C-alpha positions as CSV (number, residue, x, y, z in Angstrom):
1,M,24.1,-133.8,127.1
2,I,24.6,-130.2,126.9
3,S,26.0,-127.0,124.0
4,I,26.9,-123.9,125.0
5,I,27.5,-122.3,122.0
6,A,29.4,-118.5,122.4
7,P,31.0,-116.3,119.8
8,A,33.5,-114.6,120.1
9,H,35.5,-111.9,118.0
10,N,38.6,-110.2,118.7
11,E,37.6,-111.7,122.7
12,E,41.2,-113.5,123.5
13,E,41.0,-110.9,126.9
14,N,38.4,-113.0,127.6
15,V,37.6,-116.7,125.8
16,N,39.8,-118.0,128.8
17,L,38.1,-116.7,131.4
18,F,34.1,-117.3,130.0
19,V,35.3,-121.5,128.7
20,C,36.3,-121.5,132.5
21,K,32.9,-120.4,134.3
22,A,30.8,-122.9,131.2
23,I,33.0,-125.2,132.4
24,A,32.2,-124.9,135.8
25,G,27.7,-123.9,135.0
26,L,28.7,-128.1,133.5
27,R,29.9,-129.7,135.9
28,A,27.7,-127.8,138.7
29,A,24.8,-129.1,136.7
30,E,26.5,-132.3,136.7
31,E,25.7,-133.0,133.2
32,E,28.2,-133.9,130.4
33,G,28.5,-131.3,126.9
34,E,30.1,-129.5,124.9
35,I,31.9,-125.7,124.2
36,I,31.3,-125.1,120.7
37,I,33.1,-121.7,120.2
38,V,32.6,-119.1,116.9
39,D,35.3,-117.2,116.4
40,D,34.5,-115.0,113.6
41,G,36.8,-113.5,112.0
42,S,38.5,-112.4,114.5
43,T,41.8,-110.8,114.1
44,D,43.5,-110.1,117.9
45,N,44.2,-113.6,118.9
46,T,41.4,-114.8,119.7
47,A,41.8,-118.1,118.1
48,K,45.8,-118.2,119.3
49,V,44.2,-119.1,123.0
50,L,41.2,-121.8,121.9
51,Q,44.1,-123.2,119.9
52,R,45.6,-123.3,124.0
53,L,42.5,-124.3,125.2
54,R,42.0,-127.0,123.5
55,D,44.8,-128.6,124.7
56,V,43.7,-129.0,127.6
57,V,40.0,-128.8,127.1
58,T,38.8,-131.7,125.3
59,S,35.5,-130.4,125.3
60,L,36.0,-127.9,123.5
61,R,35.3,-127.3,120.2
62,I,35.7,-124.5,117.8
63,V,34.4,-122.9,114.3
64,S,36.6,-119.8,112.3
65,S,35.2,-117.6,110.0
66,K,37.9,-115.3,108.4
67,R,36.3,-112.5,108.0
68,K,33.5,-111.9,110.7
69,E,30.0,-112.7,108.6
70,G,27.6,-112.2,112.1
71,F,24.3,-113.5,113.6
72,S,22.8,-113.1,109.9
73,A,25.7,-115.3,108.9
């Protein structure tokens, strides 16, 4: 199983395309996996977009932080 982990901060316009490409990559590699998006304190609609995606993409996991903590946190 492969886990694809990606950070997101105010990525409402990009996160849908990223998840679609990650799914396509898993399928092309004929691998089972999960996609984990870490929403690092987004102030736009990133969380809402991710929640809608999660309804369709069962392998999507969302980790949320209420405030931006950055890579070192």
